C-alpha positions in Angstrom: 4.1 22.9 -2.3 5.5 23.5 -5.8 3.5 22.9 -8.9 4.6 22.7 -12.5 4.7 21.1 -15.9 7.2 18.7 -17.6 7.1 19.6 -21.3 8.1 16.6 -23.6 7.6 15.6 -27.2 9.5 14.7 -30.4 11.8 17.3 -32.1 9.8 19.9 -33.9 6.6 19.5 -31.8 7.0 23.0 -30.4 8.3 22.5 -26.9 10.4 25.6 -26.6 7.7 27.7 -28.2 5.2 26.3 -25.8 7.4 27.1 -22.8 7.9 30.7 -24.0 4.1 31.1 -24.7 3.1 29.7 -21.3 5.7 31.9 -19.6 4.1 35.0 -21.1 0.5 33.7 -20.4 1.2 33.1 -16.7 3.1 36.4 -16.3 0.1 38.3 -17.7 -2.2 36.3 -15.3 -0.1 37.3 -12.3 1.1 33.8 -11.6 4.7 33.7 -10.6 6.4 31.4 -13.1 9.9 30.1 -13.8 11.1 28.2 -16.9 13.9 25.6 -16.4 15.8 24.4 -19.4 16.7 20.7 -18.9 17.7 20.3 -22.5 21.6 20.3 -22.8 21.2 20.7 -26.6 19.1 23.9 -26.4 21.5 26.5 -27.6 19.2 29.6 -27.7 16.0 29.9 -25.7 13.5 32.7 -26.3 12.3 32.8 -22.7 14.0 34.0 -19.5 15.7 31.0 -18.1 15.6 30.6 -14.3 17.8 27.5 -14.4 19.9 26.4 -17.4 21.2 22.8 -17.3 24.0 23.9 -19.7 25.6 25.5 -16.7 26.2 21.9 -15.5 26.6 20.1 -18.8 26.2 20.7 -22.5 25.7 18.3 -25.3 28.3 19.9 -27.5 31.0 19.4 -24.9 30.0 15.8 -24.3 30.0 15.0 -28.0 33.5 16.6 -28.4 35.1 15.0 -25.3 33.6 11.5 -25.5 33.2 11.3 -29.3 29.5 10.5 -29.1 26.7 11.3 -31.5 23.8 13.5 -30.5 21.6 10.6 -29.3 24.3 9.0 -27.2 25.4 12.4 -26.0 21.9 13.2 -24.7 21.6 9.8 -22.9 24.9 10.5 -21.2 23.8 14.0 -20.3 20.6 12.7 -18.6 22.6 10.1 -16.7 25.0 12.8 -15.6 22.1 15.0 -14.4 20.7 12.1 -12.4 24.0 11.6 -10.6 24.2 15.4 -9.8 20.7 16.1 -8.6 22.1 18.0 -5.6 23.2 20.7 -8.1 19.7 20.8 -9.5 17.9 20.8 -6.1 20.1 23.7 -5.0 19.3 25.7 -8.1 15.5 25.0 -7.7 15.4 25.7 -4.0 14.8 29.5 -4.4 12.0 28.8 -6.8 9.8 26.8 -4.5 7.1 29.5 -4.4 6.9 29.7 -8.2 5.1 27.7 -10.8 7.8 25.7 -12.7 7.9 24.8 -16.4 10.6 22.2 -17.4 11.7 22.3 -21.0 13.0 18.8 -21.8 15.0 17.2 -24.7 13.1 15.9 -27.7 14.8 12.5 -27.9 11.9 10.1 -27.5 14.1 7.3 -25.9 14.6 9.6 -22.9 10.9 9.8 -21.9 9.7 6.5 -23.4 12.2 3.8 -22.2 15.4 5.3 -20.6 15.3 5.3 -16.8 17.3 8.5 -16.0 14.6 11.0 -16.7 11.9 8.8 -15.0 14.1 8.6 -11.9 14.6 12.4 -11.8 11.0 13.3 -12.0 10.0 10.5 -9.5 12.4 12.0 -7.0 10.9 15.5 -7.6 7.4 14.1 -7.0 8.1 11.7 -4.1 11.0 13.4 -2.2 10.9 17.1 -3.1 7.1 17.4 -3.0 6.6 18.7 -6.5 3.2 18.3 -8.1 3.9 17.9 -11.8 2.0 17.2 -14.9 3.5 15.8 -18.1 2.6 17.8 -21.2 3.3 15.6 -24.2 3.3 17.7 -27.4 2.6 15.9 -30.7 2.6 17.9 -34.0 -1.0 17.9 -35.3 0.1 17.4 -38.9 0.6 13.7 -38.0 -3.2 13.4 -38.1 -3.1 13.8 -41.9 -1.2 10.5 -42.3 -2.9 7.5 -40.7 0.4 5.5 -40.2 2.0 8.5 -38.6 -1.0 9.0 -36.4 -0.8 5.4 -35.2 2.9 5.9 -34.4 1.9 9.0 -32.4 -0.6 6.9 -30.4 2.0 4.3 -29.6 4.5 7.0 -28.5 1.9 8.6 -26.3 0.9 5.3 -24.7 4.4 4.2 -24.1 5.3 7.6 -22.6 2.3 7.5 -20.3 3.2 4.1 -19.0 6.8 4.9 -18.5 6.6 8.3 -16.8 3.8 7.4 -14.4 2.7 11.0 -13.7 -0.5 12.9 -14.5 -0.3 13.2 -18.3 -1.9 15.3 -21.0 -1.3 14.6 -24.7 -1.5 17.7 -26.8 -1.9 18.1 -30.6 0.2 21.3 -31.1 0.1 23.7 -34.0 -3.5 23.0 -34.6 -3.9 26.3 -36.4 -1.5 25.0 -39.1 -3.2 21.6 -39.7 -5.1 22.8 -42.8 -1.8 23.5 -44.6 -1.2 19.7 -44.8 -4.5 18.9 -46.5 -7.9 17.7 -45.4 -8.3 15.1 -42.6 -9.9 11.8 -43.5 -12.2 12.1 -40.4 -13.5 14.9 -38.2 -11.0 16.3 -35.7 -12.9 14.6 -32.8 -12.0 11.2 -34.2 -8.3 12.0 -33.6 -8.6 13.8 -30.3 -10.9 11.3 -28.7 -9.2 8.3 -30.3 -12.4 6.7 -31.5 -12.9 3.4 -33.2 -9.5 2.7 -34.9 -11.0 0.1 -37.1 -12.1 2.9 -39.5 -8.5 4.0 -39.7 -7.3 0.5 -40.5 -9.8 0.2 -43.3 -8.5 3.5 -44.7 -4.9 2.2 -44.5 -5.8 -0.8 -46.6 -6.2 1.5 -49.6 -2.4 2.1 -49.6 -0.5 -0.8 -51.1 2.5 -0.3 -48.8 0.4 -0.1 -45.7 -1.5 -3.2 -46.8 1.7 -5.2 -46.4 1.7 -4.5 -42.6 -2.0 -5.1 -42.0 -1.5 -7.5 -39.1 1.0 -5.2 -37.5 -1.4 -2.2 -37.8 -4.2 -4.3 -36.2 -1.9 -5.3 -33.4 -0.9 -1.7 -32.7 -4.5 -0.5 -32.7 -5.6 -3.3 -30.4 -2.9 -2.3 -27.9 -4.1 1.3 -27.9 -7.7 0.4 -27.5 -7.0 -2.3 -24.8 -5.3 0.3 -22.6 -8.0 3.0 -23.4 -5.7 5.7 -22.0 -4.8 7.9 -24.9 -6.7 11.0 -26.0 -5.6 14.4 -27.0 -6.5 18.0 -26.5 -5.6 20.7 -29.1 -3.5 23.8 -28.8 -2.8 26.9 -30.7 -0.2 28.7 -28.5 -1.1 32.0 -30.0 -4.8 31.7 -29.2 -5.8 32.8 -25.6 -8.9 30.6 -25.4 -7.0 27.5 -26.5 -4.2 28.2 -23.9 -6.8 28.8 -21.2 -8.5 25.5 -21.9 -5.2 23.6 -21.7 -4.2 25.4 -18.5 -7.5 24.5 -16.9 -6.8 20.8 -17.6 -3.2 21.0 -16.3 -4.3 22.8 -13.1 -6.9 20.2 -12.4 -4.5 17.3 -13.1 -1.7 18.4 -10.7 -4.0 19.9 -8.1 -3.1 23.6 -8.6 -6.8 24.4 -9.0 -7.3 23.5 -5.3 -4.7 25.8 -3.8 -7.1 28.6 -3.2 -9.7 26.5 -1.4 -10.5 27.2 2.3 -8.6 24.9 4.6 -10.1 22.7 7.3 -8.0 23.2 10.4 -8.9 19.7 11.7 -7.1 18.0 8.8 -3.3 17.7 8.5 -2.0 20.1 5.8 -0.7 17.3 3.6 -4.2 15.8 3.3 -6.1 19.1 2.8 -7.0 18.3 -0.8 -7.3 14.5 -0.8 -10.3 12.2 0.0 -8.4 10.9 3.1 -7.9 12.5 6.5 -5.1 10.5 8.1 -1.7 9.3 6.9 -2.6 5.6 7.5 -5.8 6.0 5.4 -3.9 7.8 2.7 -1.2 5.1 2.6 -3.8 2.3 2.3 -5.5 4.1 -0.6 -2.2 4.8 -2.4 -1.0 1.2 -1.9 -4.2 -0.2 -3.4 -3.9 2.1 -6.4 -0.2 1.2 -6.9 -1.1 -2.5 -6.7 -3.9 -2.3 -9.2 -1.7 -0.2 -11.6 1.2 -2.7 -11.3 -1.1 -5.6 -12.1 -2.6 -3.8 -15.1 0.9 -2.9 -16.4 2.3 -6.4 -16.0 -0.7 -7.9 -17.8 0.1 -5.8 -20.9 3.9 -5.5 -20.7 4.6 -8.6 -22.6 2.0 -7.6 -25.2 3.8 -4.2 -25.7 7.2 -5.9 -25.9 5.8 -8.2 -28.7 4.8 -5.1 -30.6 8.3 -3.7 -30.3 9.6 -7.1 -31.5 7.4 -7.0 -34.6 8.6 -3.4 -35.4 12.2 -4.5 -35.1 11.8 -7.5 -37.3 9.8 -5.5 -39.9 12.4 -2.7 -40.0 15.5 -5.0 -39.9 15.1 -8.4 -41.4 18.1 -9.8 -39.7 18.4 -13.1 -37.8 20.5 -11.6 -35.1 18.0 -8.9 -34.4 15.2 -11.5 -34.1 17.4 -13.6 -31.7 18.2 -10.6 -29.5 14.7 -9.3 -29.4 13.3 -12.7 -28.6 15.7 -13.1 -25.7 14.8 -9.6 -24.5 11.0 -10.5 -24.5 11.7 -13.8 -22.8 13.9 -12.2 -20.2 11.3 -9.6 -19.3 8.6 -12.2 -19.2 10.6 -14.2 -16.7 11.4 -11.2 -14.6 7.7 -10.5 -14.1 
């Protein structure tokens, strides 16, 4: 059984620095670790790269040959990787006994709404037997601006719903947050995502933010209705901070249980679950999947309406409204 992390987050959140730091941390611990670069735009990596996706495809070549911009090029690259998973599986096969860290691109569309990356990690989890946790890095300086913090909450929530894996949201570079000024509330307010009404009241003091009061209220209601988002903090240069995060990750993907004594009367694949037979396990998982699907569908239209509001606020164009309205209606009918 192979365990690992999928490291995602917007550009500048510190993904590559995180991968490098975790590589050093695990190496000092004696845990065999391999870092896999799945970012075709990552030109120089500070860590030793066990598998580099640029050996298969690079963003620069795609942009030059297909005349695409960086965003379109990255989408094409991920689609290309999805269609060539045999290459990736062959490269990963010798690393099955190691702990894997995947360094992913920073384009938010890839892990929030595009299907290629989701299908890739689903295959890893369901077919290849990988036990993966998503590490979503968010720059902690966003906490100093209420509107940016709300955007980070929506991004985190959308990513959690889209990826469908054990998920840990991390406020990175927490050691640098004081450089951006004092926080309006204690740090616990931002990590635990406490009553967002206080944040809304603070936003009303800004004339620009006051114009979008109803939109802000809607976004905050979405986050609170789901009640899924919270954060842990990280200073990648602080050992205790890294240890705290590693403990959360190991618990979420099951790595913490790998050293437990086995019960010979239980099938190996059910050693660390609350079930003892395949039929019982399937019934439990089917029930969980059904409840999750019902919960997701109940809120999907609400999320789409939020995206619609954002589109119409950003671009006051009748065509945009018509297209977005049809998109919402189409998704409502499909459910």
